[in-house]
BALO-631095 format. One record per residue (C-alpha): residue number from 1; x, y, z. Coordinates in Angstrom, 2 decimals. Each point is the difference from the previous one (the first is absolute). Layout:
+-----+---------+---------+---------+
!   i !      px !      py !      pz !
+-----+---------+---------+---------+
! NUM !       X !       Y !       Z !
...
+-----+---------+---------+---------+
***
This chain:
+-----+---------+---------+---------+
!   i !      px !      py !      pz !
+-----+---------+---------+---------+
!   1 !   20.65 !  183.69 !  162.90 !
!   2 !    1.53 !   -0.08 !   -3.01 !
!   3 !    3.67 !   -0.89 !   -0.34 !
!   4 !    2.20 !    2.61 !   -1.98 !
!   5 !    0.77 !   -0.49 !   -3.32 !
!   6 !    3.24 !    1.92 !    0.06 !
!   7 !    1.82 !    0.19 !    3.32 !
!   8 !    0.02 !    3.67 !    1.48 !
!   9 !    3.80 !   -0.26 !    0.20 !
!  10 !    0.14 !   -1.23 !   -3.73 !
!  11 !    3.07 !    1.44 !   -1.40 !
!  12 !   -1.63 !    1.07 !   -2.99 !
!  13 !   -1.63 !    2.42 !    1.98 !
!  14 !    2.61 !    1.84 !    1.73 !
!  15 !    0.23 !    2.54 !   -2.97 !
!  16 !   -3.51 !    0.51 !    0.71 !
!  17 !    0.64 !    0.77 !    3.63 !
!  18 !    3.22 !    2.09 !   -0.59 !
!  19 !   -1.77 !    2.18 !   -2.28 !
!  20 !   -2.61 !    0.66 !    2.02 !
!  21 !    2.17 !    0.98 !    3.12 !
!  22 !    1.88 !    2.38 !   -2.43 !
!  23 !   -3.28 !    1.75 !   -1.11 !
!  24 !   -1.57 !    0.13 !    3.29 !
!  25 !    1.81 !   -0.62 !    3.37 !
!  26 !    3.80 !    0.55 !   -1.03 !
!  27 !    0.22 !    3.14 !    2.06 !
!  28 !   -1.05 !    1.08 !    3.35 !
!  29 !   -0.18 !    3.40 !    1.67 !
!  30 !   -1.39 !    0.27 !    3.65 !
!  31 !   -1.29 !   -3.51 !   -0.60 !
!  32 !   -1.93 !    0.65 !   -2.66 !
!  33 !    0.88 !   -2.15 !   -3.40 !
!  34 !    0.14 !    0.51 !   -3.39 !
!  35 !    1.32 !   -0.59 !   -3.20 !
!  36 !    0.62 !    1.08 !   -3.14 !
!  37 !   -3.60 !    0.29 !   -1.33 !
!  38 !   -0.88 !    3.08 !    1.60 !
!  39 !    3.51 !    1.47 !   -0.77 !
!  40 !   -0.47 !   -0.38 !   -3.63 !
!  41 !   -3.26 !    1.16 !   -0.47 !
!  42 !    1.62 !    3.70 !    0.93 !
!  43 !    1.02 !   -0.46 !   -3.51 !
!  44 !   -3.17 !    1.32 !   -2.38 !
!  45 !   -1.05 !   -2.94 !   -2.63 !
!  46 !    3.01 !   -2.18 !    0.62 !
!  47 !   -0.28 !   -1.04 !    3.54 !
!  48 !   -4.06 !   -0.98 !   -0.17 !
!  49 !    0.96 !   -1.92 !   -3.32 !
!  50 !    3.41 !   -1.75 !    1.24 !
!  51 !   -1.99 !   -1.11 !    3.57 !
!  52 !   -3.18 !   -1.18 !   -1.84 !
!  53 !    2.11 !   -1.85 !   -2.49 !
!  54 !    2.01 !   -2.05 !    2.75 !
!  55 !   -2.83 !   -0.66 !    1.98 !
!  56 !   -1.59 !   -1.51 !   -3.23 !
!  57 !    3.21 !   -1.96 !   -0.62 !
!  58 !    0.02 !   -0.98 !    3.86 !
!  59 !   -3.66 !   -1.76 !   -0.38 !
!  60 !    0.85 !   -1.25 !   -3.11 !
!  61 !    2.85 !   -2.01 !    1.86 !
!  62 !   -1.98 !   -1.03 !    2.55 !
!  63 !   -2.79 !   -1.21 !   -2.81 !
!  64 !    2.62 !   -2.21 !   -1.35 !
!  65 !    0.79 !   -1.46 !    3.42 !
!  66 !   -3.70 !   -1.29 !    0.93 !
!  67 !   -2.07 !    3.09 !    0.98 !
!  68 !   -3.39 !   -0.25 !   -0.90 !
!  69 !   -2.06 !    1.81 !   -2.36 !
!  70 !   -2.11 !    1.50 !    2.93 !
!  71 !    3.19 !    1.15 !    1.55 !
!  72 !    1.75 !    1.12 !   -3.34 !
!  73 !   -3.20 !    2.64 !   -0.23 !
!  74 !    0.52 !    0.99 !    3.63 !
!  75 !    3.48 !    0.65 !   -0.37 !
!  76 !   -0.88 !    2.12 !   -3.17 !
!  77 !   -2.74 !    1.94 !    1.77 !
!  78 !    2.89 !    1.11 !    2.87 !
!  79 !    2.33 !    1.10 !   -2.97 !
!  80 !   -2.37 !    1.89 !   -1.75 !
!  81 !   -1.44 !    1.61 !    3.11 !
!  82 !    3.58 !    0.62 !    0.85 !
!  83 !    0.95 !    1.48 !   -3.37 !
!  84 !   -3.38 !    1.81 !   -0.57 !
!  85 !    0.09 !    2.02 !    3.41 !
!  86 !    3.64 !    0.13 !   -0.03 !
!  87 !    0.00 !    2.13 !   -3.17 !
!  88 !   -2.02 !    2.54 !    1.51 !
!  89 !    2.28 !    2.92 !    1.48 !
!  90 !    0.78 !    0.19 !    3.79 !
!  91 !   -2.85 !   -1.98 !    0.85 !
!  92 !    1.70 !   -2.58 !   -2.29 !
!  93 !    3.18 !    0.19 !    1.74 !
!  94 !   -1.41 !   -0.20 !    3.81 !
!  95 !   -2.14 !   -3.13 !   -1.05 !
!  96 !    3.02 !   -1.92 !   -1.58 !
!  97 !    2.10 !    0.33 !    3.03 !
!  98 !   -2.85 !   -1.69 !    1.54 !
!  99 !   -1.49 !   -2.21 !   -2.19 !
! 100 !    2.27 !   -2.43 !   -1.20 !
! 101 !   -1.65 !   -2.12 !   -2.80 !
! 102 !    3.27 !   -2.44 !   -0.32 !
! 103 !   -0.34 !   -0.77 !    3.48 !
! 104 !   -3.31 !   -0.69 !    0.13 !
! 105 !    0.18 !   -2.39 !   -2.85 !
! 106 !    2.71 !   -2.00 !    1.34 !
! 107 !   -2.34 !   -0.30 !    2.87 !
! 108 !   -2.90 !   -1.11 !   -1.57 !
! 109 !    2.92 !   -2.58 !   -1.96 !
! 110 !    0.90 !   -1.45 !    3.47 !
! 111 !   -3.70 !   -0.33 !    1.09 !
! 112 !   -0.62 !   -1.98 !   -3.28 !
! 113 !    2.81 !   -2.48 !    0.69 !
! 114 !   -0.20 !   -0.22 !    3.58 !
! 115 !   -3.66 !    0.04 !    0.49 !
! 116 !   -1.58 !   -0.76 !   -3.37 !
! 117 !   -1.91 !    3.02 !   -0.22 !
! 118 !   -0.72 !    1.79 !   -2.72 !
! 119 !   -0.56 !   -2.77 !   -2.61 !
! 120 !   -1.42 !   -0.32 !   -3.46 !
! 121 !    1.61 !   -0.76 !   -3.53 !
! 122 !    2.23 !    2.54 !   -1.44 !
! 123 !   -0.79 !   -1.22 !   -3.65 !
! 124 !   -2.54 !    2.12 !   -1.14 !
! 125 !    1.20 !    2.75 !    2.18 !
! 126 !    3.53 !    1.09 !   -1.01 !
! 127 !   -0.45 !    1.22 !   -3.31 !
! 128 !   -3.10 !    2.22 !    1.06 !
! 129 !    2.21 !    1.31 !    3.21 !
! 130 !    2.83 !    0.96 !   -2.62 !
! 131 !   -2.07 !    1.55 !   -2.51 !
! 132 !   -1.60 !    2.21 !    2.86 !
! 133 !    3.24 !    0.71 !    1.70 !
! 134 !    1.20 !    1.17 !   -3.66 !
! 135 !   -3.08 !    2.49 !   -0.57 !
! 136 !    0.92 !    1.46 !    3.62 !
! 137 !    3.46 !    0.36 !   -0.81 !
! 138 !   -0.52 !    1.73 !   -3.00 !
! 139 !   -2.89 !    1.95 !    1.67 !
! 140 !    2.63 !    0.74 !    2.82 !
! 141 !    2.63 !    1.21 !   -2.26 !
! 142 !   -2.44 !    2.28 !   -2.15 !
! 143 !   -1.36 !    1.87 !    3.09 !
! 144 !    3.57 !    0.09 !    1.28 !
! 145 !    0.90 !    1.51 !   -2.89 !
! 146 !   -2.74 !    2.38 !    0.18 !
! 147 !    0.42 !    0.98 !    3.68 !
! 148 !    3.46 !    1.08 !   -1.03 !
! 149 !   -0.68 !    2.02 !   -2.71 !
! 150 !   -2.55 !    1.72 !    2.00 !
! 151 !    2.60 !    0.64 !    2.90 !
! 152 !    2.58 !    1.30 !   -2.01 !
! 153 !   -2.15 !    2.28 !   -2.61 !
! 154 !    0.46 !   -2.38 !   -3.35 !
! 155 !   -3.95 !   -0.46 !   -0.45 !
! 156 !    0.16 !    2.69 !   -2.95 !
! 157 !   -0.76 !    3.13 !    2.21 !
+-----+---------+---------+---------+
***
């Protein structure tokens, strides 16, 4: 077992944990926990984009604190899946209440630090991951705007 490079209770990661809780688990209704992420997605375009940017920001922070390239790639997949499926009206809203990508990413980070899982260099991955994330963000914005135009009838008809 590999000794963690950054302790799991490292104060530098307190912000990551706080924001993750706010985005995924801040509120409880009938024992079901949820955060701002699914609520933001009720705001067309802005909600999807802001949630994705927040997730990518958390991932960048985790990468700066020792997350491996393999781990960062898994985190981006979680955030991207959450953003893309979350952008689908109704189905996406339900998905966002259940999936909780940020919580999954913090769990992956915990496994990385405490159990030595998800190893691999981040040097060759970070730039590629950020480029893919930026491309998906642009695609998400375009799709969300087109959907909004279609819903409110601004598609030129």
